N, C-alpha and C positions, 0 to 999 in steps of 0.2 A: 033697338039696333034695328037695322033693315034684315028683312028676309033674304035668303040665298035666292031668291027667285028675280030680285029686283035687278035693274040695269043701269041707266042713267041715275037714278034715284041714290044708288050707293057710292058715287064719287067723293071723295073727302070724307066718307063715314065708314064704321066697322060693318062686316058683313057677318052675319050670322050664318054657319054652314055646317056640314058635316065633316067631320076627319076621323082617321082610325088612329088613335093614340095609343102609343105604348106607355104604359104606366110602370112596368116592371120588366127588368130582362129574362128573355125567353117566355113570357108570357102573353097568350093571346091578345092581339089589339082590339082596343075597345071603340066601336062607333060612337061618336059624342058630338054634341053640338058645341062648337066653339065661336069665338069671336075673332076674325081676321082684321086688322087693324090697318087703315088706308097706309099707301107707301109714302113715304118719306122722301127726301131730296135723293134723286140718282137711283130710285126703286121704282118697279114696276108688280102691279098685282095682276095676278093671272087666274084664269077660271080654267082650271084643268079639266080637260077633256077625258084623256085617258091616262093611265100609268102601267108600268110594270115592275117586276120583283127581280132585284139582281142578288146575286150571293153576298154582296157587300152589306145589303140591307139585313140580311140572315145575319150574317156575322157580328156586326155591329149590335143587332138586337140581342144576341145572346150574351154579350159581354156584362157582367153586373158593375165592373168598376175600371177606373183608368182615366187617364187624362182627355180622351175623347168619348168618354161615357157620360152621357147626361138622361135623366128621366125625371117627368115625362117629356115624352119626345114624338114628333111626328117625322117618320122615316119616309123613304120615297125618293128617288133621283132619277127616274127615267120617266120622262112625261112629255106629252104634248098639250098646249093649251091656249087659249085666246087671251089677249090683254084686254082686262077690264077698265083698268085707269093706271095713270103714271103720276110719278111726283115730280117736283120742282127739278128743272134743269134737263130732264129727259127729253132728247130729241129725235133717238134712233126709234122709238116706237110709238103706235098709236093705237087707242082701242081699236080692237078688232083683229089686230093682226094676230096669225098664226104665229106661235114661237114654242122654242124649246127652251125650259130651264136647264143649265148644264153645271154640273159640279165643278167643271174644270174653268177656272177663270180665265178670261180674256179681254183685259181692259182696252188694248190696242194703242195704247199711248207708252206705256213703260218700255224700258230697254229690252227686256226679255221679250214682250210681244213684237216689237220692231224686229227682233232678231230673228234670221230664218232658222235657226237653229232651236231645235225642241219647241215646247210649247206651255213653259211656265209663265207665270205673271207674277210681278213683282210690285202690282199697284197698292197694297197694303202692307204695311210694316209687321202688323200682328195676326196671329191666326186665332180665328175664333171659331171652335167646333160645334158649339151649341145656340148660334145667334147668327145675326148679319153680320157680313163680312167687313164693314166697316167700323161697328162698334160693339158687337156681340149681343145688342139688344134683341128682343124678341118682338114678333107680329102677330104671336097666336096668345089667345087668353083662354081658359076654359070656363065653364058655367059659371064658376065661382070668382073669377076675376083673376085668377092664378096665372102666371107665366106658362108656357109648354115650349120647350127647345126646338131649335131647327135641327135639320140633318143636311151637312155636304152642301148648304147654302141653297137647298131648293125646296125639300119638304113635301113631296107631291103626292102624299098619302091623305089628300085633303081637297076638298072641291074648290077651295081657292087657296093660294099661297102669294108672299111677297117675296120678290127675288132682287138682289142689284142686278143693274144694267151690265155689270161685268159678267154675269152668269146667264146672259140671255141670248138666244140667237133667233134673228126672224126667219121664217121659213116659207118657201113657195106655198102659195095657199092651194095649189092643186095637189098636194102630198096628203095621202090619207093620214089622219093624225096617229093611227095604230101604228103605221109605217114609221112615221116621223119620230115618234117615241122611242123605238129601236135605235135611232142615231145618236141619242143624247148619252150612251153609254157601251152598252156590250158590244154590240157588231161593229163599232168603230174602232174599238180597243187595238187592233193591230196591224190594221191594212197600211200603215205609214212607216212606223217606227223600225221595223226590221228590212225592208228594203230587200226582200228575198229576191234572187236573181234566178233566171231560167236555167233549169237542168238541177237547182240545188235540193239537199236533201233536208227535210224537216221533221222532228219530232214533237209532239205535243203533249204534255202530261195534263190530262183533264180534257173531255170531251163535253162539258156542257155549252152552253150559248158562247162564251168566249171562245172556248177551245174550237168549236165548229167554225167561228167566224176566223181564226187563224188558219184553219183547214182551206176555207174558201178562199182567204187572200191568196194563200200560197198556190193553190190550184191556178187562180187567173194570174199570177206570175209565172206559171210555168215551171213549178217545182216538180222535180221526177220521182220523188217517194215521199209521201205524206204519212208518217207514222203516228197513229193514235194509240196512248197509252190510259187505260182507265179499268176500274174494276167492275164495271156494268158492262156485262156481255152484250147487252142490247145495243150500245152506243156502236158497235161496229157497223151494223147497218144503217143505223142512221148516218154515222159520220160517212159513209160511201157517197151519200148524197150531196156531200160537201167536198167531196175530194179526197178523204181517207183512203190510201192503198193498203195499208198495213196495219194490224192491231194487235198490241200486246196486253194482255191481262195479267197486272202482277201476281194475282193471286194464283195463276196458274204457272208461275215461273218457280219451278220445283228444282230443276238443276243449274239454271242459269239465270244472273240478275237481268233486271230491265236493261242496265247500262250493256251488258254483254251482247244482249239481242239486238239492241239498235246497233251496235258496232256491225254485228253479223250481217244487219240488213243494209249498213251503209258503206261499209268497208274500214271505215277509220273513226267512225262516230259521224253524227248528223251536222251539217254545216249550222244550221238554226234549230235551237232546242227552245220551245216555250213552257213556261210553268205557268197554269193557269186555274190552280185549286188554291194556293195559299199555304202552304205547310214548307217550312224550313228542309226538313229532310227530303222532301222533293224537288225542291229548286237546288239543293246540292247534287242529287242524283242528275237532275237535267243537266247542270254545268259539266259533270264528269262525262256525260253522254256526248257532249260536243267533240267537233273534230278537232284534234291537236294543229296546233298552228293557226287556224282561223276560224274555228269555230265561236258562235255567239249565242249565248242564253240571255233570253229576254224573260223577266221576271214580270207576271201582270197580275197573279193572285195576291189579296190581301192577306198577310200571314195571320191566321185566325187564332193561333195561341199565344201571340207576344213573343216567340221564340226567335232569338237573333239568327242571322244567317252566318254558317261557319264554312269557310271554302279551304282547301288545301292551296297553300301559296304556290307549291311546287307545279301542281296542275295549270295554276294560272299562268305562272312562267312560261309554260309550255306553248302558250300564245293564244290561249282561249279568252274571250271577253266575256264580261256579264254588265247587263244594265237594267235598269226598270223602267216601266211604262205605263202611262195614263192617257187613256183616250186616244190610243194609238199614235200619239205624236202630234196630233192633230190640233191646228188653231181653231176653236170652235167656229167663231164668227165668218171665217172666210172657208173654213174647208167642209164644216157639216153642209152646208147649203150646197156645195159642190157634190158631195155624194148623194144627196137628196136628188138632184138633177140627174145623176148617173143612175139612179133608180126609176126617175119617171121615164128616163130614154132606154130603159130595159138594159143597162150596161151591168148591174148587180141585182142580185135578188133579195128581198128582205122578208117576203112572203113566209119561206120555208123556216124561219126562226119561231113563228108564232105557233104554240101547240096547243095553246088553251085561250079561250075569252070567256071572262066573268064578270057578274055586277059587282059594285063596291062592296055590297053587304056580305060578300063572299071572301073578303080579302084572304082572312086565315086560312082559306083553304089552298091560296097560292101559296103560302108560307109552307104547307105541308107537302104539297106536290114538289116544290124545289129542294125540300130536306131529304123527301124520299127518292129524287132523281127521275122523277116520271114527267118532269115537263122541261121546255127549254125556255122561251118567253110566254110568260102568261100575261094577256092583256087585261088590264082591270078597268073597266068602262065606269065613270063617274054616275051617269044619269043614262041609262039606254034599256 
């Protein structure tokens, strides 16, 4: 096998490199030497420069069994990297390109990709949760030659990864990789889907990175009140930097419910409610906190317990709406480069989402900080 320091010598061959492998649910990741196979047709092999940790990684890492649970596995789906080599029929990318591997597919050719509505992609008939999107196979082998599963078609907790072209976005080389990395998931999650109007009222359940991105987006669109709901009292001061105007701590609500407090602050309920945690009861609370007749609730958090959402149909019939959101409704290949240019032109600020930067060897520390609620986005550098 070629070493991870090779460049042109690695084309068409397996690369031996380091990866943080999850062997069992909820257990610390193990830095191992693995082999990353060469890209097949319509695939790109990427040298990861830096990656970051998202709550979705932590949620899926904790789940011991289920239809989307596979171990051993390489997690990670927010990253920036450089193309090392490409497979047959790949014309969109060349070695040396700065790219983002993204979990949201965007082939550009299917009916959904051509439609201006939403950002779904129906390129592939089946959904493979633990492997490559076209056939479910893996490009990772451990030291014993045993397969390691992929995660969300990205698997960025590895110095090299292989990604289908439908999951890769070419970026402006002037964009710092640690800023580019943020655009592959967290901070893009809401800036398009809700289409918040000027003067609207917004309630945000959960002030992690995604919730703060909601606040920033609402502020930029001219929302009159931005209400943050979180059990961590420290989040209010942090939230103010992103546009949060009012704060509700559910643990301090002794005489009134969160819903009642939101309705007092907004009059009849918030025009837009965002659930950014991933708990069905909170999704329902966000829904009933929205304005009768025209309130809209956007579900962003991945339900972490597998509990289905149950809502009162009478409340629904009063004119409230509810919808889900992935990657903010953006089509990755066209919209993410647009956001990158907005950052370069200083129209949006990505710097304030980065709370920590660590080396790859410390990746388990990033998990601990996120679980404790002491970090926003922690940038993990592969080789610095």
